[in-house]
C-alpha positions in Angstrom: 0.0 0.0 0.0 1.5 3.4 -1.0 1.6 6.4 1.3 -1.2 8.0 -0.6 -3.3 4.8 -0.3 -2.7 4.7 3.5 -4.0 8.3 3.8 -7.2 7.3 2.1 -7.5 4.1 4.1 -7.3 5.9 7.4 -9.3 9.0 6.4 -11.9 10.1 8.9 -14.4 10.4 6.1 -15.9 7.3 4.5 -15.0 6.6 0.8 -16.5 3.9 -1.4 -16.1 2.9 -5.1 -18.9 1.0 -6.8 -19.0 -0.8 -10.2 -21.9 -0.1 -12.6 -24.0 -2.8 -10.9 -23.7 -1.2 -7.4 -21.2 -3.7 -6.1 -18.5 -2.3 -3.8 -15.1 -2.7 -5.4 -13.1 -0.6 -2.9 -13.7 1.1 0.5 -11.7 2.5 3.3 -11.8 1.6 7.0 -14.3 4.3 8.0 -16.7 3.2 5.3 -16.7 -0.3 6.8 -18.0 1.1 10.1 -20.6 3.2 8.2 -22.0 0.1 6.5 -23.0 -1.1 9.9 -25.7 1.6 9.8 -26.8 1.6 6.2 -26.6 -0.5 3.0 -24.4 -0.4 -0.1 -27.6 -0.1 -2.2 -28.7 3.1 -0.4 -25.2 4.7 -0.8 -25.0 3.6 -4.5 -28.4 5.3 -5.1 -27.2 8.4 -3.3 -24.1 8.5 -5.5 -26.1 8.1 -8.7 -28.6 10.8 -7.6 -25.9 13.4 -6.9 -23.4 12.6 -9.6 -22.6 15.3 -12.2 -24.3 15.0 -15.6 -20.9 14.7 -17.3 -17.8 12.8 -16.3 -16.0 14.5 -13.4 -16.5 15.4 -9.7 -19.4 17.1 -8.0 -19.6 18.2 -4.3 -23.0 18.7 -2.7 -23.6 20.1 0.7 -26.5 18.3 2.5 -27.2 16.8 5.9 -27.3 13.0 6.1 -27.6 10.8 9.2 -26.9 7.1 9.4 -27.0 5.8 12.9 -24.3 7.7 14.9 -22.9 9.2 11.7 -23.7 12.7 10.7 -22.5 14.2 7.4 -22.6 17.7 6.0 -21.7 16.9 2.4 -20.6 14.4 -0.3 -18.4 14.3 -3.3 -19.3 12.1 -6.2 -16.8 11.2 -9.0 -16.6 9.1 -12.1 -14.6 9.1 -15.3 -16.3 6.2 -17.0 -19.5 4.3 -17.0 -17.8 1.4 -15.2 -17.4 2.8 -11.7 -18.4 5.6 -9.5 -17.0 6.8 -6.1 -18.5 8.6 -3.2 -16.9 10.4 -0.3 -19.0 11.5 2.7 -17.8 14.3 4.9 -18.4 13.9 8.6 -19.7 16.7 10.7 -18.3 17.1 14.2 -20.7 14.8 15.9 -20.4 16.3 19.3 -18.2 18.4 21.6 -17.5 17.4 25.1 -17.3 19.9 27.9 -13.8 21.1 28.8 -14.7 20.5 32.4 -13.2 17.2 33.6 -15.9 14.9 34.9 -16.0 14.4 38.7 -17.4 11.6 40.7 -16.5 8.1 41.8 -15.0 5.1 40.0 -18.0 3.1 38.7 -18.8 0.2 36.4 -20.8 1.6 33.5 -22.4 -1.8 32.7 -23.7 -2.1 36.3 -25.3 1.4 36.2 -27.0 0.8 32.8 -28.2 -2.7 34.0 -29.6 -1.2 37.2 -31.5 1.4 35.1 -32.9 -1.3 32.8 -33.8 -3.6 35.7 -35.7 -0.7 37.5 -37.8 -0.1 34.4 -38.4 -3.8 33.6 -40.3 -4.5 36.8 -44.0 -5.1 36.3 -43.6 -4.0 32.6 -44.1 -5.6 29.3 -41.3 -3.5 27.9 -38.5 -5.6 26.4 -34.9 -4.5 26.6 -32.1 -5.7 24.3 -28.4 -5.1 25.1 -25.3 -4.9 23.0 -22.2 -4.2 25.1 -18.6 -3.7 24.1 -16.9 -5.6 27.0 -13.7 -3.5 26.8 -14.9 -0.3 28.6 -13.1 -0.1 32.0 -14.5 1.3 35.2 -14.6 5.1 34.8 -14.9 8.3 36.9 -18.5 9.4 36.7 -21.3 10.9 38.8 -23.6 7.9 38.6 -26.6 9.8 40.1 -26.5 12.4 37.4 -26.3 9.7 34.7 -29.3 7.8 36.2 -31.3 11.1 36.3 -30.6 11.6 32.6 -31.5 8.0 31.7 -34.7 8.2 33.6 -35.7 11.3 31.7 -34.9 9.6 28.4 -37.1 6.7 29.5 -40.1 9.0 29.8 -39.9 9.8 26.1 -40.5 6.1 25.2 -44.2 5.8 26.0 -46.0 3.0 24.0 -42.7 1.3 23.0 -42.5 -2.5 23.3 -38.7 -2.8 22.7 -35.7 -0.6 23.6 -32.2 -1.5 22.5 -29.2 -0.3 24.5 -25.6 -0.2 23.2 -22.4 0.6 24.9 -19.5 1.0 22.5 -16.0 2.5 22.1 -15.7 5.4 19.7 -12.8 4.4 17.5 -10.2 7.1 16.9 -12.1 9.8 18.9 -10.5 11.5 22.0 -10.6 14.5 24.3 -7.9 16.2 26.2 -8.0 17.4 29.9 -4.9 19.1 31.3 -2.9 18.0 28.3 -3.8 14.3 28.7 -5.8 12.5 26.0 -8.7 10.2 26.9 -10.7 7.8 24.7 -14.4 8.3 24.3 -17.3 5.8 24.6 -21.0 6.1 24.1 -24.3 4.7 25.5 -26.9 4.6 22.7 -30.5 4.0 23.5 -32.6 3.0 20.5 -36.4 3.0 20.9 -39.0 2.0 18.3 -40.3 5.6 18.6 -39.9 8.5 20.9 -41.7 11.7 21.9 -39.8 14.4 20.2 -41.3 17.1 22.3 -39.3 15.7 25.2 -35.9 16.2 23.5 -35.3 19.9 24.6 -35.8 18.9 28.2 -33.5 15.9 27.9 -30.8 18.0 26.3 -31.1 20.6 29.0 -30.7 18.0 31.8 -27.7 16.6 29.9 -26.0 20.0 29.7 -26.7 20.8 33.3 -24.9 17.6 34.3 -22.0 17.9 31.9 -23.1 15.2 29.5 -23.2 15.7 25.7 -26.1 13.9 24.0 -26.9 13.3 20.4 -30.5 13.0 19.4 -32.2 11.7 16.3 -34.0 8.4 16.1 -32.0 7.4 19.2 -30.2 9.0 22.1 -26.4 8.8 22.3 -24.6 9.9 25.5 -20.9 10.5 24.9 -18.4 10.3 27.7 -14.6 10.2 28.2 -12.9 7.1 29.7 -11.3 8.6 32.7 -10.1 5.9 35.1 -8.2 7.8 37.7 
């Protein structure tokens, strides 16, 4: 792999090349993660829709969301009828407070499981969990997190299934006092949610130094501070 190819492979922005049948012939590492939230067919149709009329490259600014990914623009390029490429430009998905979190060393899985158990009692609501087991115990104000999770739960009226994911955000970090910390997220995915509850949820998150992404799900982003 040449130096230029390595730059493309590890680019923060997903890049995919399709043949004329919509089959992927090349993609970088970030595009592989993106395909966990969408399909090749959907991205191929997006590329065809926004391609220039003649051979060449065309950049279009538009907002796209696929799972935890948010994009502000795309570039489509082709110089023959045999293949077409698409590059999607990631918007800064969140910013974490510059205030270093305070609290006690806690197990994030235990906190989330406690929250799930408390809302499962005498309820027909079904919870599904998908946890990355590599997240260590972290410094966190667990009471504030529970308060936020409880407020999120109130927006899930009439749901029968809620999915909860805990995952490490690959390649994303924040610095406190010159030291870099990795970031992980708790994503809560309902079948539907009350959108009128979102402003109140965001307000509680900000008051307690959490940054939350909202869309079809809620994603709480936190640094992995262990001491």
